[in-house]
C-alpha positions as CSV (number, residue, x, y, z in Angstrom):
1,M,-83.3,130.6,-107.1
2,K,-80.0,130.9,-105.3
3,R,-79.9,127.2,-104.7
4,L,-80.6,126.4,-108.3
5,L,-77.8,128.7,-109.4
6,T,-75.3,127.1,-107.0
7,V,-76.3,123.6,-108.1
8,S,-76.0,124.6,-111.8
9,M,-72.5,126.1,-111.2
10,I,-71.3,123.0,-109.4
11,A,-72.6,120.7,-112.1
12,G,-71.1,122.9,-114.8
13,L,-67.7,122.9,-113.2
14,G,-67.8,119.1,-112.7
15,A,-68.7,118.7,-116.4
16,L,-65.8,121.0,-117.4
17,A,-63.3,119.1,-115.3
18,M,-64.5,115.8,-116.7
19,A,-64.2,117.1,-120.3
20,F,-60.5,117.7,-119.8
21,A,-59.7,114.5,-117.8
22,P,-59.2,112.5,-121.1
23,L,-56.2,114.6,-121.9
24,G,-54.4,113.3,-118.8
25,K,-55.5,109.8,-119.5
26,V,-54.1,109.9,-123.0
27,F,-50.8,111.2,-121.6
28,D,-50.8,108.6,-118.8
29,D,-51.7,105.7,-121.2
30,H,-49.2,106.7,-123.9
31,Y,-46.2,107.1,-121.5
32,K,-47.4,104.3,-119.1
33,V,-47.2,106.7,-116.2
34,A,-47.0,104.8,-112.9
35,K,-49.6,105.6,-110.2
36,D,-46.8,106.5,-107.7
37,S,-44.8,108.6,-110.1
38,G,-44.0,112.3,-110.0
39,L,-45.8,112.8,-113.3
40,K,-49.0,111.2,-111.9
41,K,-48.8,113.3,-108.7
42,A,-48.3,116.4,-110.8
43,A,-51.7,115.7,-112.4
44,C,-52.9,118.7,-114.4
45,A,-49.6,120.5,-113.6
46,V,-47.9,118.5,-116.4
47,C,-49.6,120.9,-118.8
48,H,-50.8,123.7,-116.4
49,V,-49.1,126.0,-113.9
50,S,-51.3,124.5,-111.1
51,P,-52.3,120.9,-110.3
52,K,-55.8,122.2,-110.4
53,G,-55.5,123.4,-114.0
54,G,-55.9,127.0,-115.3
55,K,-53.0,128.8,-117.1
56,L,-50.9,126.6,-119.3
57,N,-47.2,126.0,-118.6
58,P,-44.8,125.9,-121.6
59,Y,-45.5,122.2,-122.3
60,G,-49.2,122.9,-122.2
61,I,-48.8,125.8,-124.6
62,D,-46.8,123.6,-127.0
63,M,-49.5,120.9,-126.7
64,Q,-52.1,123.5,-127.5
65,V,-50.2,124.6,-130.6
66,E,-49.8,121.0,-131.8
67,M,-53.5,120.3,-131.3
68,K,-54.4,123.4,-133.3
69,K,-52.0,122.3,-136.1
70,A,-53.7,118.9,-136.1
71,K,-57.1,120.6,-136.0
72,S,-58.0,118.4,-133.1
73,K,-59.8,119.2,-129.8
74,K,-58.6,115.7,-128.6
75,L,-55.2,114.8,-127.5
76,T,-53.8,111.9,-129.5
77,P,-50.6,109.8,-129.2
78,A,-49.5,111.4,-132.6
79,I,-49.8,114.9,-131.0
80,L,-47.7,113.7,-128.0
81,K,-45.1,112.3,-130.4
82,E,-44.8,115.8,-132.0
83,L,-43.9,117.2,-128.6
84,E,-41.3,114.7,-127.7
85,N,-38.3,116.3,-129.4
86,L,-39.1,119.8,-128.2
87,D,-37.7,121.4,-125.1
88,S,-40.8,123.2,-123.9
89,D,-39.3,124.6,-120.7
90,K,-36.0,125.5,-122.3
91,D,-33.9,123.7,-119.7
92,G,-31.7,121.9,-122.3
93,K,-33.6,118.6,-122.1
94,K,-36.0,117.2,-124.6
95,N,-39.5,116.7,-123.4
96,I,-39.3,112.9,-124.0
97,D,-36.1,112.7,-121.9
98,E,-37.8,114.5,-119.0
99,I,-40.9,112.3,-119.2
100,K,-38.7,109.2,-119.2
101,A,-36.9,110.6,-116.1
102,D,-40.3,111.2,-114.4
103,S,-39.7,114.9,-114.6
104,N,-42.3,117.5,-115.7
105,P,-41.5,118.7,-119.2
106,G,-43.3,122.0,-118.5
107,L,-41.2,123.0,-115.5
108,K,-37.5,123.9,-115.2
């Protein structure tokens, strides 16, 4: 029984991680993120406080708001476009300028 529970939990976590992977792919494809870039290395930390996911950073919160406005559970290029002129981390730079500079738009 214990083994079954462990296997079920591992499978469930894997499925959950795979469910959110497309968000990163949409971001990477839309902005043509290079494999050796800082944004690629940041992985989930582009939108989350940690590279492993979890709590959202300011950019992730803005993304969540835009997805809700669009009534979408999927990230789209149109949603990313809505985020470009915002300054999610309030550092004086637009998100798009930070992305173009290979800087995380969710971190100061």
